[in-house]
Structure formats: structure tokens, C-alpha cells
Backbone as a ProteinNet text record, in pm:
[ID]
protein_1_A
[PRIMARY]
MADLNERDSKLVQYLSEAYGKERELEAALMGHIALTAKGPYKKRLQQHLKETKGHAKAVERRIKKLGGGGQTLQGAAGKLAAVAKAPMHAIRGDGEAEKMLKNAKTEYFNEHEEIATYLAIETLAEKVRDSETAKLARAIRREEERMATYLQGQIKQLTSAVVREDIPARQRRAAAAARKAKTGSKKTAKKPATKRGSKKSTAKKARPKKAAAKKATRKSKTKARAKR
[TERTIARY]
3849	3926.4	3897.3	4004.3	3988.3	3924.6	3868.9	3801.4	3909.3	3887.9	3982.2	3914.2	3994.9	3943.4	3932	3867.5	3840.8	3962.4	4071.3	4194.4	4248	4263.7	4319.1	4218.9	4097.5	3995.5	4004.8	4028.5	4030.5	4172.7	4270.5	4394.4	4388.4	4327.5	4322.4	4220.8	4123.2	4020.3	4105.8	4185.4	4261.6	4364	4426.1	4542.5	4483.3	4363.8	4302.4	4251.2	4213.1	4187.8	4307.2	4419.3	4544.7	4589.4	4571.5	4608.7	4529.3	4400.3	4311.7	4362.4	4394.1	4432.8	4574.1	4667.2	4795.2	4768.1	4693	4664.9	4599.9	4513.4	4440.8	4548.8	4628.5	4744.4	4839.2	4850.1	4955.6	4898.9	4784	4725.9	4725.4	4688.6	4684.8	4820.2	4923.5	5058.7	5115.2	5077.3	5106.8	5058.4	4927.7	4859.5	4935.7	4969.5	5035.4	5180	5246.4	5384.9	5376.8	5269	5262.2	5236.8	5185.2	5146.4	5259.1	5364.7	5459.3	5580.5	5636.6	5752	5870.9	5981.5	6092.5	6159.3	6221.7	6289.8	6279.7	6320.7	6326.8	6188.1	6090.3	5949	5911.4	5933.1	5886.6	5967.6	6104.8	6177.7	6129.7	6088.7	6039.5	5912.6	5831.7	5701.5	5726.8	5828.4	5860.5	5913.5	5997.1	6046	5939.7	5840.4	5734.2	5637.8	5621.1	5555	5608.6	5742.7	5815.4	5782.3	5793.3	5759.3	5615.4	5529.3	5377.3	5361.8	5419.8	5406.2	5456.5	5577.3	5637	5552.5	5475.6	5392.7	5280.2	5215.4	5116.7	5150.6	5265.8	5308.3	5337.9	5402.7	5431.2	5304.6	5208.2	5073.1	4998.4	4999.3	4939.5	5002.8	5132.7	5205.7	5160.6	5146	5109.7	4972.8	4874.1	4734.6	4737.3	4805.4	4802.5	4858.7	4961.5	5025.8	4935.2	4841.8	4740.6	4629	4627.5	4514.9	4405	4427.3	4325.9	4325.2	4213.1	4219.6	4110	4095.1	3990.1	4019.6	4144.3	4182.9	4215.1	4243.6	4285.3	4165.4	4049.4	3919.9	3907.8	3924.4	3905.8	4015.7	4142.4	4249.1	4221.4	4169.2	4144.9	4021.3	3930.6	3816.5	3880.2	3972.2	4021.6	4108.5	4187.2	4266	4188.6	4075	3983.1	3921.8	3885.2	3835.7	3934.3	4071.4	4166	4189.3	4189.6	4220.7	4102.8	3983.7	3865.9	3891.5	3958.8	3974.3	4097.5	4198.5	4320.7	4317.1	4233	4226.5	4174.7	4096.2	4048.4	4157	4278.4	4387.8	4444.4	4422.9	4478.8	4410.6	4289.5	4216.7	4209.9	4290.8	4289.7	4379.1	4328.4	4409.3	4444.9	4499.7	4538.1	4687	4770.6	4910.8	4976	5091.5	5155.6	5181.7	5228.2	5252.4	5123.9	5019.8	4889.3	4843.1	4855.3	4817.6	4886.7	5022.1	5104.3	5074	5044	5007.9	4890.7	4786.9	4661.1	4691.5	4775.4	4814.1	4882.5	4973	5051	4960.9	4863.3	4762.7	4679.1	4650.7	4579.6	4675.3	4801.3	4891.2	4914.5	4918.7	4942.4	4827.1	4711.1	4588.1	4597.3	4634.4	4637.2	4739.8	4856.6	4964.7	4916.8	4841.9	4800.8	4684.3	4616.4	4508.7	4585.4	4689.5	4768.7	4842	4899	4963.6	4870.6	4737.4	4629.2	4604	4586.5	4564.1	4674.9	4794.7	4910.7	4927.7	4895.7	4907	4808	4675.2	4581.7	4616	4675.3	4714.8	4829.8	4923	5042.2	4990.1	4888.5	4839.3	4755.5	4669.7	4604.7	4686.2	4792.7	4885	4956.6	4989.3	5067	4968.7	4848.8	4752.9	4716.9	4723.4	4696.1	4823.8	4937.4	5069.2	5104.9	5089.7	5128	5250.2	5370.9	5487.5	5518.6	5498.3	5532.1	5454.9	5324	5229.3	5258.5	5293.8	5325.6	5455.8	5548.7	5673.5	5654.5	5581.2	5547.1	5482.2	5383.6	5285.4	5375.1	5459.1	5563.9	5641.5	5705.3	5803.2	5735.9	5618.2	5539.6	5497.2	5448.7	5414.8	5513.5	5635.5	5747.8	5781.3	5770.4	5799.7	5685.7	5554.3	5450.7	5469.6	5529.2	5547.8	5666.9	5762.4	5874.7	5829.6	5733.7	5676	5582.1	5491.4	5420.1	5507.9	5614.4	5695.7	5764.3	5798.1	5846.4	5736.8	5615.6	5507	5466.3	5483.2	5455.9	5548.4	5671.6	5766.8	5734.1	5697.3	5670.6	5547.8	5455.4	5321	5377.4	5455	5502.2	5572.1	5657.9	5732.7	5648.9	5545.4	5460.4	5361.4	5318.8	5236	5311	5443.2	5524.2	5535.1	5543	5548.2	5425.2	5312.8	5184.4	5170.7	5215.1	5220.4	5299.8	5417.4	5499.1	5431.2	5372.1	5298.2	5189	5104.2	4965	4946.3	5031.4	5014.1	5130.1	5092.8	5197.5	5291.2	5414.1	5515.4	5477.4	5425.3	5391.8	5280.5	5190.2	5085.4	5153.6	5246.1	5316.8	5392.4	5455.6	5530.5	5441.2	5330.4	5227.8	5175	5150	5101.1	5219.4	5342.4	5448.5	5467.9	5449.5	5458.2	5348.6	5233.1	5115.8	5142.1	5193.8	5232.7	5333	5433	5536.3	5478.7	5391.6	5317.9	5244.5	5176.5	5089	5160.2	5291.7	5366.6	5419	5462.9	5521.5	5421.9	5294	5192.4	5165.4	5169.4	5144.7	5249.8	5378.1	5484.6	5476.6	5429.1	5416	5295.1	5202.4	5084.9	5100.9	5202.4	5236	5247.9	5194.7	5203.2	5344.9	5405.6	5543.3	5552.1	5646.8	5654.5	5741.9	5725.4	5809.5	5755.5	5637	5568.4	5649.5	5670.2	5739.9	5888.6	5947.9	6075.3	6085.3	5972.7	5968.5	5952	5873.8	5853.6	5978.7	6047.5	6172.9	6279	6287.6	6385.2	6346.3	6214.7	6169.5	6206.2	6190.7	6223.2	6376.9	6454.7	6592.2	6641.6	6564	6599.5	6559.1	6453.6	6401.7	6491.7	6551.4	6637.1	6744.5	6826.1	6939.8	6895.2	6763.8	6708.3	6677.4	6615.5	6567.5	6699.9	6805.2	6923.7	6983.6	6986.7	7044	6957.3	6829.4	6739.4	6780.4	6791	6817.8	6961.2	7043.2	7186.3	7180.3	7106.8	7081.9	7033.6	6922	6863	6954.3	7035.6	7143.2	7231.3	7290	7375.3	7314.6	7193.7	7123.4	7109.5	7078.2	7058.7	7198.5	7299	7437.7	7479.6	7443.9	7477.3	7409.5	7276.2	7189.9	7249.5	7291.9	7347	7473.7	7564.6	7688.9	7654.4	7561.8	7522.2	7488.3	7407.4	7379	7501.2
8267.8	8153.5	8138.8	8133.6	8113.6	7985.2	7980	7860.3	7754.3	7642.3	7521.3	7398.8	7331.1	7196.2	7108.6	6983.8	6885.7	6840.1	6824	6778.3	6882.3	7008.2	7101.9	7144.3	7141.2	7165.4	7068.4	6939.4	6836.2	6847.5	6879.1	6901.1	7024.5	7132.7	7243.6	7224.1	7135.3	7102.9	7032.1	6918.5	6846.1	6932.7	7013	7099.1	7207.7	7257.1	7346.8	7288	7160.2	7088.1	7080	7039.2	7029.1	7162.6	7265.4	7398.7	7439.2	7414.6	7454.8	7375.2	7238.7	7167	7204.7	7245.8	7307.2	7433.4	7522.1	7647.8	7614.2	7523.9	7476.5	7423	7332.2	7274.7	7373.6	7471.6	7582.9	7638.4	7674.9	7731.3	7641.9	7508.9	7410.8	7382.8	7375.1	7357.8	7471.5	7594.9	7701.2	7696.4	7641.6	7625.6	7510	7403.8	7285.1	7323.3	7405.8	7448.2	7524.6	7619.2	7699.8	7621.5	7509.9	7427.9	7316.4	7301.9	7192	7239.7	7167.3	7209.6	7209.7	7283.8	7289.2	7151.5	7123	6989.5	6958.4	6836.7	6794.2	6781.6	6747.2	6742.9	6892.1	6988.4	7124.8	7179.2	7130.6	7175	7099.1	6988.5	6921.8	6971.2	7010.2	7071	7207.7	7285.8	7408.4	7396.3	7297.5	7253.7	7215.2	7141.4	7102.3	7213.3	7313.5	7429.7	7506.6	7519.5	7584.8	7493.4	7363.8	7270.4	7291.2	7305.1	7325.4	7443.7	7559.3	7689	7685.9	7609.3	7587.3	7502.6	7408.7	7329.9	7420	7499.3	7578.5	7673.5	7733.7	7833.9	7754.5	7644.7	7569.6	7522.3	7473	7429.8	7542.1	7665.4	7778.8	7817.1	7811.8	7851.3	7759.8	7631.9	7526.8	7552.2	7583.2	7612.5	7728.9	7838.5	7963.4	7920.9	7832.3	7809	7732.8	7646.3	7579.7	7650.9	7781.8	7879.9	7878	7826.8	7824.4	7957.4	7969.9	8095.5	8067.8	8154.4	8148	8040.8	7981.3	7901.4	7968.6	8094.9	8182.7	8177	8196.4	8199.5	8057.8	7955.7	7814.4	7791.6	7851.9	7833.3	7917.7	8037.1	8126.2	8055.8	8003.5	7945.1	7826.1	7754.4	7637.6	7695.9	7803.8	7858.9	7908.5	7968.4	8019.8	7909.3	7810.5	7689.7	7626.4	7626.5	7562.8	7659.2	7798.7	7887.1	7872.9	7848	7834.8	7697	7604.7	7476.9	7484.4	7559.1	7559	7574.6	7671	7680.9	7551.2	7467.4	7350.4	7256.9	7261.7	7171.4	7208.7	7333.6	7362.2	7283.2	7236.1	7181.8	7018	6969.5	6821.1	6750.8	6672.6	6585.8	6666.1	6594.1	6658	6716.1	6616	6660.2	6712.6	6764.6	6808.5	6706.4	6592.9	6480.1	6437.7	6426.3	6382.6	6482.2	6617.1	6713.4	6700.2	6685.8	6666.1	6539.7	6436.9	6297	6325.7	6385.5	6408.6	6492.3	6597.5	6682.2	6590.6	6502	6420.1	6324.8	6270.5	6181	6249.7	6379.5	6463.2	6495.1	6528.5	6556.4	6425.1	6310.4	6186.4	6158.7	6179.3	6161.4	6261.4	6385.1	6483.8	6452.3	6396	6366.6	6257.8	6156.7	6053	6104.3	6200.9	6254.3	6336.5	6397.6	6467.2	6375	6259.5	6161	6115.5	6077	6028.6	6133.2	6263.3	6369.1	6386.5	6380.8	6403.3	6279.7	6167.8	6035.1	6035.3	6082.4	6104.6	6196.4	6319.9	6419.7	6355	6281.5	6233.5	6139.2	6052.8	5946.6	6023.6	6107.8	6182.9	6250.6	6316.4	6382.2	6296.6	6175.2	6080.6	6031.9	5998	5950.6	6055.9	6191.1	6288.5	6351.8	6286.3	6326.5	6465.2	6492.1	6623.4	6601.6	6598.2	6550.3	6651.9	6781.7	6872.9	6869.4	6852.1	6835.4	6708.2	6597.5	6462.7	6476.5	6549.3	6563	6639.5	6752.7	6827.4	6752.1	6676.8	6599.9	6490.2	6428.6	6320.1	6385.1	6488.9	6560.4	6589.1	6644.6	6683.9	6565.2	6460	6335.3	6266.5	6271.9	6202.9	6287	6418.8	6488.6	6460	6443.1	6413.4	6272.8	6185.1	6044.3	6043.9	6129.4	6128.7	6196.6	6293.7	6349.8	6239.5	6171.4	6060.7	5962.9	5923.2	5822.1	5887	6014.7	6075.3	6069.2	6106.6	6122.4	5986.1	5878.8	5743.1	5716.1	5751.4	5719.7	5818.6	5936.7	6033.5	5998.6	5935.3	5888.6	5782.1	5693.3	5590.2	5640.8	5743.3	5808.3	5893.5	5966.7	6039.7	5955.4	5844.1	5741.7	5690.2	5663.5	5611.7	5729.4	5843.4	5961.8	5975.7	5959.2	5949.4	5845.4	5732.2	5621.1	5668.1	5720.4	5759.7	5871.7	5962.9	6076.4	6034.5	5953.1	5925.9	5798.4	5700.6	5563.4	5550.8	5522.5	5515.6	5384.8	5403.6	5309.6	5161.2	5174.2	5045.4	4971.2	5042.4	4976.5	4909.2	4990.7	4936.3	4798	4812.4	4690.5	4576.5	4616.3	4510.5	4430.1	4505.2	4448	4365.6	4402.4	4326.8	4193.5	4203.4	4089.2	3987.8	4039.2	3949	3866.8	3958.2	3881.8	3776.4	3799	3698.8	3581.3	3598.2	3486.7	3407	3469.5	3401.6	3323.8	3380.1	3295.8	3172.6	3193.5	3093.7	2968.7	3007.6	2900.8	2835.9	2901.2	2834.8	2727.7	2773	2676.7	2547.7	2567.5	2459.7	2363.4	2434.9	2352.6	2268.7	2287.6	2204.8	2066.5	1974.1	1830.9	1796.8	1706.7	1671.4	1570.1	1607.9	1528.1	1414.3	1327.2	1229.1	1074.9	1075.4	947	858.9	917.2	848	811.8	920.4	896.5	779	772.4	665.6	529.2	527.3	407.5	361.8	455.9	415	358.6	432.7	397.1	260.8	229.3	97	-10.6	23.2	-74.1	-93.7	9.9	-11.4	-97.6	-71.9	-157	-307.3	-322.6	-450.2	-540.5	-467.9	-539.2	-614.2	-571.9	-641.8	-769.8	-753	-870.5	-978.1	-942.4	-1044.8	-1102.5	-1026.4	-1078.7	-1189.3	-1145.1	-1235.9	-1356.5	-1352.6	-1478.3	-1568.2	-1515.2	-1580.9	-1654.6	-1579.3	-1633.7	-1755.9	-1737.1	-1851.3	-1967.8	-1943.6	-2058.3	-2135.5	-2058.9	-2126.7	-2209.1	-2160.2	-2222.7	-2357	-2350.8	-2468	-2570.6	-2533	-2622.7	-2695.9	-2611.8	-2659.2	-2773.7	-2740.4	-2832.6	-2962.2	-2941.1	-3059.5	-3155.5	-3095.8	-3173.9	-3245.6	-3159.7	-3220	-3347.8	-3344.7	-3465.2	-3585.7	-3550.1	-3676.4	-3739.3
8727.8	8671.5	8514.3	8450.1	8308.3	8263.4	8138.8	8097.6	8078.4	8155.9	8153.6	8100.9	8012.7	7963.6	8096.3	8052.4	8170.1	8243.2	8167.4	8228.3	8331.9	8280.1	8371.7	8493.7	8464.4	8554.2	8681.8	8640.5	8751.5	8828.7	8761.1	8826.1	8926.6	8879.1	8963.9	9079.1	9061.9	9168.9	9286.5	9235	9337.7	9410.1	9332.3	9390.6	9490	9456.5	9540.4	9681.6	9667.2	9793.5	9888.2	9816.7	9887.7	9943	9867.8	9911	10044.8	10037.2	10155.9	10276.7	10251.3	10374.6	10428.4	10334.7	10386.6	10470.3	10428.1	10502.8	10628.2	10645.4	10754.9	10864.7	10809.8	10900.1	10941.7	10858.4	10899	11041.6	11041.3	11161.6	11275.4	11248.5	11360.7	11420.2	11327.1	11377.2	11461.3	11423.8	11507.7	11647.8	11656.7	11794.3	11865.1	11802.6	11867.8	11916.6	11835.5	11871	11991.2	12004	12138.5	12257.1	12239.2	12359	12385.3	12304.5	12316.8	12387.1	12475	12559.1	12461.6	12512.3	12434	12421.8	12299.9	12286.9	12132.2	12115.4	11973.9	11895.1	11977.4	11914.9	11871.8	11943.8	11921.4	11794.2	11791	11675.3	11547.8	11561.1	11441.7	11395.6	11488.1	11449.4	11376.9	11435.1	11366.8	11218.5	11212.3	11083.3	10988.3	11033.2	10954.4	10911.6	11012.7	10974.3	10863.3	10855.6	10729.4	10600.9	10616.4	10504	10454.2	10550.7	10517.9	10442.6	10491.6	10420.9	10286.9	10275.9	10136.8	10051	10106.5	10023.2	9961.7	10052.3	10009.7	9896.9	9916.5	9809.6	9673.4	9684.6	9564.1	9489.9	9567.5	9512.8	9449.8	9521.6	9462.1	9329.5	9318.6	9197.8	9079.3	9123.2	9009.6	8968.7	9063.2	9025.7	8927	8952.6	8871.9	8730	8733.6	8606	8512.7	8575.6	8499.6	8473.8	8515.2	8478.6	8582.6	8699.6	8811.1	8882.4	8965.4	9061	9158.4	9260.2	9365.5	9465.5	9456.4	9568.2	9699.4	9684.3	9806.7	9912.4	9857.7	9935.7	10011.7	9939.4	9997.3	10108.6	10083.2	10181.7	10302.4	10285.5	10400.3	10490.2	10416.9	10493.7	10574.4	10523.6	10584.3	10709.5	10692	10795.7	10910.2	10877.4	10988.8	11060.4	10995.7	11062.2	11165.3	11123.1	11210.1	11321.7	11297.5	11403.1	11517.9	11467.6	11576.4	11652.7	11590.7	11660.8	11750.9	11724	11791	11947.1	12004.1	12146.2	12217.9	12142.9	12210.3	12251.5	12177	12213.6	12352.7	12397	12536.9	12640.5	12619.5	12733.1	12720.7	12627.2	12585.6	12702	12782.6	12867.6	12998.1	13096	13222.1	13227.6	13193	13203.7	13080.1	13087	12960.9	12857.2	12902.2	12809.4	12737.7	12809.9	12751.9	12647	12674.7	12581.3	12452.2	12465.6	12346.3	12282.4	12351.8	12291.4	12195.2	12252.9	12172.5	12047.5	12072.9	11944.7	11839.6	11893.1	11808.9	11735.7	11791.7	11734.7	11614	11650.4	11556.3	11425.7	11456.2	11351.3	11272.6	11326	11267	11175.3	11222.8	11126.2	11013.7	11024.3	10931.1	10828.5	10874.2	10786.1	10677	10742.8	10647.5	10544.2	10593.3	10499.1	10376.4	10418.6	10314	10223.9	10276.9	10201	10094.4	10142	10044.2	9935.6	9987.3	9887.4	9782.1	9818.5	9717.1	9636	9697.4	9610.4	9501.1	9528.8	9439.2	9317.6	9368.3	9271.4	9185.1	9238.6	9162.1	9061.1	9105.4	9016.1	8899.6	8941.5	8831.9	8737.1	8775.5	8694.2	8597.9	8651.6	8563.4	8452.4	8486.1	8396	8287	8308	8210.6	8150.7	8184.1	8134.1	8175.7	8301.8	8350.5	8446.9	8392.8	8467.6	8573.7	8550.4	8648.9	8772.1	8756.7	8889.9	8951	8878	8933.7	9015.8	8958.4	9037.2	9160.7	9154.1	9281.4	9384.2	9340.4	9428.5	9507.2	9423.5	9469.2	9587.4	9553	9644.2	9781.3	9781.5	9904.5	9964.9	9896.6	9966.5	10042.7	9988.4	10063	10190.9	10181.9	10315.8	10402.3	10364.8	10463.7	10519.9	10443.3	10486.8	10589.5	10578.3	10677.9	10803	10782.6	10914.1	10986.5	10906.5	10969.6	11041.1	10979.8	11047.3	11175.5	11179.5	11304.3	11404.4	11370.5	11465.5	11523.7	11442.1	11496.8	11609.3	11598.6	11716	11829.5	11799.1	11909.7	11978.9	11914.6	11992.7	12095.2	12057.8	12155.9	12268.6	12251.3	12347.4	12447.2	12381.7	12469.9	12546.2	12492.5	12567.9	12687.5	12675.2	12777.8	12893.5	12839.8	12945.3	13016.6	12946.7	13025.5	13123	13090.6	13186.5	13316.6	13294.6	13399.7	13498.2	13417.6	13488.4	13571.7	13502	13564.1	13641.7	13614.9	13683.6	13781.5	13907.7	14008.2	13995	14010.1	13986.8	14047.3	14182.5	14232.5	14168.6	14097.1	14007.9	13889.1	13839.4	13722.5	13763	13874.5	13920.9	13956.5	14006.7	14043.2	13926.1	13818.7	13689.6	13637.8	13636.6	13585.3	13662.9	13802.1	13882.3	13850.7	13832.9	13799.3	13666.1	13567.7	13443.5	13464.9	13543.4	13556.8	13626.7	13728.7	13795.3	13709.1	13625.5	13525.6	13429.7	13378.7	13287.2	13357.8	13486	13556	13585.3	13611.1	13626.4	13502.1	13384.5	13257.3	13232.3	13258	13243.8	13327.1	13454.2	13542.1	13501.3	13454	13407.4	13277.8	13200.3	13085.9	13121.2	13034.3	13053.9	13035.7	13120.8	13102.4	12979.1	12892	12768.7	12791.3	12895.7	12929.8	12902.3	12855.7	12831.2	12740.1	12623.5	12510.6	12570.8	12623.2	12687.7	12782.9	12865.9	12973.9	12911.1	12808.8	12737.7	12668.8	12617.6	12543.3	12650.9	12769.8	12871.3	12918.6	12947.1	12996.4	12894.2	12766.8	12657.3	12658.9	12679.1	12689	12805.8	12923.2	13041.9	13015	12932.1	12921.8	12818.9	12738.7	12634.3	12700.1	12795.6	12850.1	12922.7	12989.4	13054.9	12965.4	12851.8	12751.6	12694.6	12673.9	12612.7	12708.5	12837.7	12934.8	12951.4	12937	12938.3	12824	12704.9	12597.2	12602.5	12667.6	12688.4	12774.7	12879.3	12986.4	12924.8	12830.8	12769.5	12685.1	12605.1	12520	12597.8	12711.3	12787.2	12841.9	12889.3	12939.3	12838.5	12711.7	12602.7	12567.7	12579.1	12549.5	12654.2	12777.2	12884.9	12870.8	12830.8	12802.2	12698.2	12589.6	12473.9	12530	12614.9	12660.9	12745.8	12831.8	12908.6	12825.2	12716.4	12630.3	12573
[MASK]
++++++++++++++++++++++++++++++++++++++++++++++++++++++++++++++++++++++++++++++++++++++++++++++++++++++++++++++++++++++++++++++++++++++++++++++++++++++++++++++++++++++++++++++++++++++++++++++++++++++++++++++++++++++++++++++++++++

């Protein structure tokens, strides 16, 4: 590595960390794709694998332009660590949906780690007036955010699939019936809000009687005066 000033050295440090993470995730994604059934989820993982490879190459080019080097060793170490972990994903969970769910949760975690990494690079680059690095970090961060949003929806879908696979329908129906019964009992237990209404209605009923009594009193007084 050439002698770098403090500014460029810090940029290369952060970019090298991002490069190592990209290479690690490249291997992890290949392992997940191999275990994922054909469908939209598998296609999205394959698309993101291409994006991840592109991110690694773009970051590597930027490091070299800044005068950095040696990041390849760091990336290779990360890749080897991911390869060692990849076979473990095959034994996660019982059914296919649960295995894919656990992989999706891992991917979701990794995407947020990458978002944080590139947000830090973007902010650092802006503070030291490196617009090219800031632009690169921002573009990659947005792609990671889109993937994280996709995975959030996928986690919900896969969890629903696990419920269908592992929990008998009768148990799901029983739970729903219990919830309905509980809701119904709560509604029945509510105090009837009729006290005020009953007082008002009683008062309304009492008014005509009072008016009639007053009228009768006036009539009797008038009769009494007439007799005099």
C-alpha cells in the first residue's frame, strides 16, 4: 500500500471493510440459493448475488484509485469464513419453508449491517469532500435497502408457510375460535351505558306529570275564584 494521508487512509479502511463483507456475502448467497426452491425468492437472491459481485468490484476499484491495496487478502478471508458456514444452513429447521425462513432472517440481518456500513462510508466521504466515494456508497446503500425491504416481506410469507406446514389446521381453527369467544365475552361484560339515559328518560316522563299537576292546580284556583 502506498503512503496515504489520514483522510485517504480512513476512506480505504472503511471501504476495505465493506469489500470484505461483500465477498463474504457472495459465498453465503450462493449457499442460500442452492437450498432455495425455484420461484420469485430464488430469482431475487440470484439477482442480488449479481448486485453483490458488482458492489465488490466497484468498491475494489475505488480503493485502488485512492491508493489502497491488500484488501484482496481481507476479502478472501471473509469468503473462506462464509464458505465454512454455508453447509450449516442445510440443517437449519425441519421443513423447506423453515430452512428458507432462517436463511431469509440471516440475509435480512446482513443487509442491515451493509446498510450501516455504507451509510458510514457515505457520511465520512461527504465530511472529507470525497464526492465520488460518497456517490458510490449512496448507490450501493440504496440497493441494499431495496433488498432488505424485499426480505421483510419474504420473512412474513415464509413464516405463514411454516404455520401451514407445521401446525395442523384444526389447532389454528381452535385458536381462532378461542379468540372469538374471548372477544364476545368481553363485549358482554361491558357495563351498560344506560344509567344516564334512564335518568333522562325518567325525567322526561316526570315532566308531563308535573305539567298536568300544575294545570289542574290552576284550574281549581280559577274555579275557586269564580265561586267567590
